[in-house]
Phi, psi and omega in degrees: 000312180294321178297321179297318180290325177293318180297316179296320179295320179297316178298318180296317178297320179298316178297319179296319178296321180297329179285338181281336186245133179284137182297324179294323177296319178297317178297319178297316178297320179298316180298317179296319178297319178295321178297314179296318179300316179298317179295319178295322178294320177297315179298319179298318179295318179296316179295322177297317178297317178299315179298318178297316179296317179297319179297318178295316179297318180296320179298324180290320186262352183300316180296319178298317179299316180297314181297315181293326177296315177298320180297315180295321178296320178295318179297319179297317178299316178297317180294320176300319179296316180298313181294325176296317178297319179297318178298318178296317179296318179296320179296319179295318178298317179295324179292322181279317183234088184300333180262021181292332180238079186288343184277006178085008181288349179293334181279340180279151177278129182293322183271101180252019180291144175288149177279107185285349179272351177275142181288000000 
């Protein structure tokens, strides 16, 4: 009995709601939702394709990046060693021949490279 009255009340509320909303407006909303759904599905497909393509490209260049990174680190280490040797040689020359650099360049730092590891 109580379930029957609840069911009847629910039907009555549903009928009242239907009178508040125009059927054409509901159809229009449905059409807009379907349009948006289609666009979202298309966007999802494009993004999925882009992600797959990006993953393939990254797999192709990842080894090159690693190899080139190791090469650059090795080159930096070699250059640091060379510049250290040059500074030492300049210091020895100045100690032996104090007037070897008469233009005052002895006071300047030979290595004026920017520190690439600093942000």
